[in-house]
N, C-alpha and C positions, 0 to 999 in steps of 0.2 A: 328783419327778423323778429320772428313770434317767439316768443318763450312757449316751451313746451305748455306750461300752465294756460297759457290765453290760448294755443290752439284748441286746447281740450273744452274751452270754453266758447268758443266763435264753433263749433263743433256741435255745441248743447244748445246754446241760440238759436241756429241756424235751420236744425234739423227739422222744425214743424213751419216756418216759413216756406223755404225749400219744397217738403214734402207737398204743402199746400199749393204752390202757385206751378209745380212740377203737373200734380195730379189734375190740376186746372186743365192745363196746354194739352195736355192728354187726352182731356176728357173733350175738349172742345174741336180738336182736332177727329176724333175718332166723331165727331156730330156733325163736324163739316163733310167729311168723307162719303160719310151715311146717306145725308142729304141732297148732295148732290147724282148720287148712286140711284136713288129711290125716289128722292122726290119730299119736300117739305109735308104734303098734305096726302102722302100713301104712309106714313111708317107708324105700324104698328106699335103698342105701348112696348114691348119684348123690343123693338128695334131703339126706342127712345132712352128706354132705363141701360143699353150695352154701353156708350159711351160715359155713364156715369160709372158701373161697374170698371172698368178699365184705369178711369182717369184715379180712382180711388184706388184701384191695386198699387197703381204706379205710384201715387206721394207715399202711401205705405211702405212699396220699397225702400224708397230714397230714406223716408224715416228709418227705417229699419237697418239700412249700411250705416248713414251716419250716427246713428245710436254706436252701433258696433265699432265705429271706427273712434268716435270719444270713448268709448270703454277699452277699448287697446293702447287706444293714448295716454287713459289715466292709468291703465296695471302698468304700462310701461313707464311711466312716469314713477310713480309708488314704486318699483322696483329698485329706478335709478336710484332716487332718495334712500331706499334701504341700505343699498352700496353702498353708497356716499358715508351715510351712517355709520357703517359698520368699519369704513375703511378710514373716517376719523378716528372713531375709537379705538380701530387697532393701532393708529397714527403714536395717539395718545396714549397708551399701554409700551409700545417699545420708545418713545420718549421719558417714560418713566421708568422702565426697565434701563434702559441705558442712563438716565441718571444717578438712580441708584445703582448701577456700575462704578460708576467715575468717582463716585462718592464713597463707595467701597474700597475701592481700588487706593483713593485719596487716602484713606484715615492709617493713621500710623497705631493711634492705639484703641482701646475696647472703648474708651469713652468717648469717642468722637463717634463710632461705629450706632452705640447706643442714643448719643443727641441729636444724630440724622435720625434712626428709625424710630423714634418715638413721634417725630412729624408727620410719618404715613398715613397713619388714620385718618385723618384730617382731610388730609390729599386725595388718599383714596377712595374711602368711600366716607364725607363729611361728618367725619365722627367731632362732636362738641367736647369731648376728654377723651384721654386715654390714658392707659397704665401698661408697662412694658414689667415681667418678671422674667428671672434666669435662675436657673437651677444651681448652686453651689457644687465644691466637690461630694458635700456627701448625700447631696441629692434633697436639699430644702431648700423652696422656694423663695428669693428674696426679692424684691420689690427693689428693681434696680433704678426707674423716670417713673414721673407720672406729671400728665399735663392738665388744664381745664379745672381743677378741682381739687383741693386741699384733702390731706393723707386721711384726715379725720373723715371726709363727705365720701371720699371714694373707700374706706374701709365701711360705710353703715353700705354705699351700692353694691360692694361684690357680694357683703351678706343678705341685699334683698333680693340677686341674682342665683343666688347657693353656691357663691365661686370661691368659699371659702372652704381647706386652704387653698384647693384647687381647683378648675373649671372642673363637670363631672366628664366630659369627653374631649380628648386632645388629638383624636385622630383628625380632625381637619376642620375645617372654619364650622363654627355654631351660630346662629344667632339664638336670643333668649329673651323676649319679651314682657312688657309689663304693662298693660295697656291703662292700666287705672293712673297711672302718671304717665302715657303718653312717654315712654321710656323702652329702650332696649341698649342688649351690648354684644356685642359682636367679638367672640373668642378665637384670636389665631393661632397656632402651635407653630412655635419655630423649631421645625426640623428637616434634614437634611433627607430627602428620600423615603426610605422604608426607617432609619433611623427613629429613635427616638427622640422627642424633646428637650431641646433645650431651655426652654424656657417658652411663655406666648405673652399675646400681646391681647389687652380689653381694649377694643374702642367702643364709648357709650354713645349712643346719636339718642335722639330727640324729639320735639312734635311729629311723632306716630301719628298716623290715625289708621292704626288697626281695629278693625270690626270683632278680634278676640284672639284668642292666643295662638292663633298659628302662625309660621314662623313663613309671610308674606311680605316681607321689604323689598323692593327692588334690587334695594343698594347689596343685598346677596341673593341675587342671581346669582345661574349658573357662570356665566362672563366673569362676574367677579368676584367668583369662589376661586376660578383658575387664577386669575390674576393676584387674588389673596394668595393662594398656596406657592406661586413661584418666586412673590415676595419674600415669605417668609422662607424658602429654601436659599435663596441668596443670602437673606439675613442671617440664621443658622450657620450658614458656613461662613460668613464674615465673623460671626461669635466664635465660632469655633479655631477658626485660624488667627485671631486677636489673641487668643487664650493660648494658641501653640507657640506664638511669635511671643509671649510673655515668659512661658517657662520655657522656650530656649533662652531667652535672653538671661531669666534666672539660672538658668543652668552655665551657660556661660560663664556669669558673675562666678557661681558656688566653683566653678572648673578655673579661672584667673584665683581665686583664694585659694584655692588646694595649691597653683601651683606658687603662688607666693609665700602659703605656710612650708610648701615642699627646698623652696628656696633659701626662706629665715632656717631649716633644721638645719639644712647641709653648712648652712653658713654658721651658723652655733657651735655645729658639730667641730668644723675646722678650726673655729677658733680656739674653745673649749680641748680641744686635743691636740690638734698639730701644731698649731700657732703656739701655745703654751707649753708643750714639750719643748719645741725646738727655741725656744726664750728660754728655757728654765738650761736646759744645754749651752747656749752661749752664755750663760751664767758662769755653769762651771767650768768654761771652758777657764775662764780668768785665774780659775783655783789653780788648775792644770799648770801655767809657767811657776808656779813656787812649786808643787808636786816634784816637776821635772828634778830639780836639786837637794830637795830635803827629803820625800819621801815618794822614789820611785815603786813601790810597792802597791801603796795605794792609788800607783795611776794605773798601773794594771788592771785594776779592779774597776774604777771608771770606765774603761775601754769597754770592758765585758758589757757592764749597764749601758755603756753606749748605741755598740751594737744592739741590744734586745730591743733597746728605747725606737732606734731606728726603724729597726723592723718593724715595729708596732703601729708604728706613722705610717710606713708605707703603706702599711694592708690596711690603713685609716683610708688616706688618699688613695689609693685602686677600689677601696668601698663606694669614697665620695664619687671618683670617676663614674666609674662603674652605676652608680645610681643616676649620674644624667643622661647616660647614653639613651637614644630616642627606641621606643617600642616598635619592635618589626612588627605590625598587626597585619600590616596590607602589603609584606610579600611573604608572609611565613603564617598567615593565620592566627586565631586568636591562640587554639593548641599548641599549635607548631612555635609561635613566639613566648610562650608558657615556659615548655618545654625547654624551649635553647634558653631566655634566661632563670630560670630556676638551676640548670645544671651548672651552666659557666658560676654563677655567686655560689653553690654546693662546691665547684670545683676547686676555687679561687680562696675558699675558708678550710680547704680538706676536708669536708662532711663527707658522710655517708649518707646518699639521698634515694627518700620512699619518695615518688611521686604518683600521685595515683588521677586520673582522668578521665575514667572510661565512663561516667556517671552526668558527664559534661554536659548540658543541657545544649540543645540546638539553639542558632539562631539568638543568639546574647542580641541586645542592643547596644550600640558602642560606648554607650554610656555605663554598661555593667561589664563591658568587658575593661572600658578602662579603671575602673572603680577597682574590679577586681586585682588588675597589675599591682593598683596601689597596694592594696592591703595586705599582697604578698610579699612585694617588695618591702616594707615596713614590717611585717612579720620577721623576715629575713635579716632584716639590718636591725634590729633586737636582740636577734638571736646571736648574731657576731658579735656585738657591742658590748653583752650584759651576759648573756648564759654562757658560753664554751662549751659549747656540745660536741659530742661527735655524732650524734645521726639527727639531722632534719627531717619532717613528712610532712608532704604540702598534697592536699586532697581538695578537690573541689569538685561537690555532685550535687544535683537536684535533691532537694527536699522542702516539704511543705509548697508547693507554688513558687520557690525561691531557690536561689545560688545562693549554697552554704561552702566558705574558705575555711580551709582547717590548717594551721600552720603551728606543728608541736615539732619539740624539740626534748632531748632527754640532758637539756645543761643544768644549770644550778639554781632554777627556779626563783621563785621570790615572794611575798606576800603582799598582795594585791592590794590589799586593804589600805594596809602600812603604807606604801609606796604611792599611792593615790595620794594620798592626805599628805606629803610632805609636797612644800613648794618647790617645783622644776624639775620633779622627777616623773619622768617616764611620759614626757607633754607628749610623744607620737599619739599613745594610746589615747589621750584626751583627743588629738586631730584625728582619728581614727573613729573614736565615737562621734565627733561631730559630723565626719564626712559620713556614716554609716546614716544617722539619723536625717539628714540631708536627702538622701533616697529611700526614707521610711523603712531605715535597714535596724538593726543591731549587733551590738559586739559583747562579745562574752572572752572573760579571759580566767582561764583554770591555772593554779598554780602554788605550789609550796616550795619552803627549801629546800633543797636536797634534790626536790622529785620531778623537775622541770617544768615545760609553761607551755600552754595548749593556745592559744589565739583562735577563736571560731567567730567568725562575721557571717551575717544571713542578709542575704538580698532580694526586694520581691523581682519577680520576672521584670513586672509590668514596670518597674521604674525604670 
C-alpha cells in the first residue's frame, strides 16, 4: 500500500507522460476516423489540424485532473500532519500537567514544591538557567531557588534586563530580549487567577538569532503562553497550599503548647493551693490529739479555721474543675457559649456580673473564638484567685479592625510593674502576652492597689 507521500509523488511524476500518451492516442483515433470518412487525399488543412487540437485538449485535461488530484492529496497530507503535530503537542502538554499535579500532590513541604518548580523552565521552554522568587509576608521579594548560573551572574543578568527589584509587568508571561548578547529572559508570574502573584519565575534563554528587539521568539508563542499560565496557576496554588499547611501546623503546635501551659498552670495551682493546704491540715491534726486533753478551747478555734480553709479549697477545686470543662461552641455558638461560661463562673464566685456582647464582630475565626475564651477564662481566674471582687465586667467588641476583650473587676488591685518583676508572680499574665503575640495581638493590664484591675486584650480579626 502506497504512503500518502508516495501517492503525491506518483501523481506528479505521471501527469506529463499520461497527458502526452492520452492526447496522442486521442489525436490518432480522431485522425483515423477522419481518414476513413473523407479519404486521405481529400482532407483540407483544417480537418487535418482538428485531430491535433482534440488530442492536445484531451492531454491538457488529463494533466489538469492529475495536478488537481496531487494538490488535493498534498493538502490532505498537510492537514493530517498538522493535526498529528497538534495532537502530539497536546499529549505532551497533558503529560506535563499530569506530572505537575502528581508531583504537587505528593509534595509535603514548600521546599519540595520549589525544588520541582525550578526544573520546569528548562523542560517547558528550553531555558538554560532559571530563578524563582517569592514574596514574604511583608511583600518583599526573596530569591528562593536558582539554577544554571551563580548568584553573582544572576544579579548581573537581572540588572541588564531591568528586573530589579521586580519585573516591570507581572500581569502575564513576558519575554525581554538582548540581541547583542543573543539572550532573552521569560518572566512567569505565579498567581491564582486574578489574585496578586505570590512571586515569579525567570527563565533565561540563549543562542537566539533575533534581527531586532521585537518579541519574536517561538518559545513564547500563544500556545506556550497558555501552558505557562496554567503551570503558573498550579504552582501558585501549591505554594499557597504549602504555606497554609505550614501555618496550620504552626497553629496546632501553638495550640498544643497552650494546652500544655494550661495543664501546667492547673497542676501548679492544685499543688501550691489545695495540696499544700491539705498537707498543712494533716500536720495540724497530729496536734489535736494533745489538745483534746490539755487545751479543748484552742481545739474549738482550730475547727473554725479548718472549716474556713476547707471552704476555700473546695472553691479552688471547683474553679479548677470548671476550667477543665470543654467549651460548648458547636452546640451554643460562640456568643451563647461565652454567656453561659461567664454566667456560671460569676454565679459560682458570688459576683455581680456585667456582660456586654452587643458589638461582637460577626464570623470570628475558630482560632479567635478559642483565644477569646482562653483570655476571658484567665482574666476571671486571676480575679477569683487574687482580687476578691464584688462586681466583674466582661466586654467583647470590635475596635480598630480587631477584637478587644475587657475583663474588669473592683477588687484589691495590684501594682503591675512590681508584680511582673517578681519571680513566679502572675505567670498567667506572661502566658497571656505570649499567646496574644502569637496571634499578632497585645495585652494591657491597668491596675493599682485598692482600685481594681482591668485586663485588655486586642487581637486582629485576620489572625
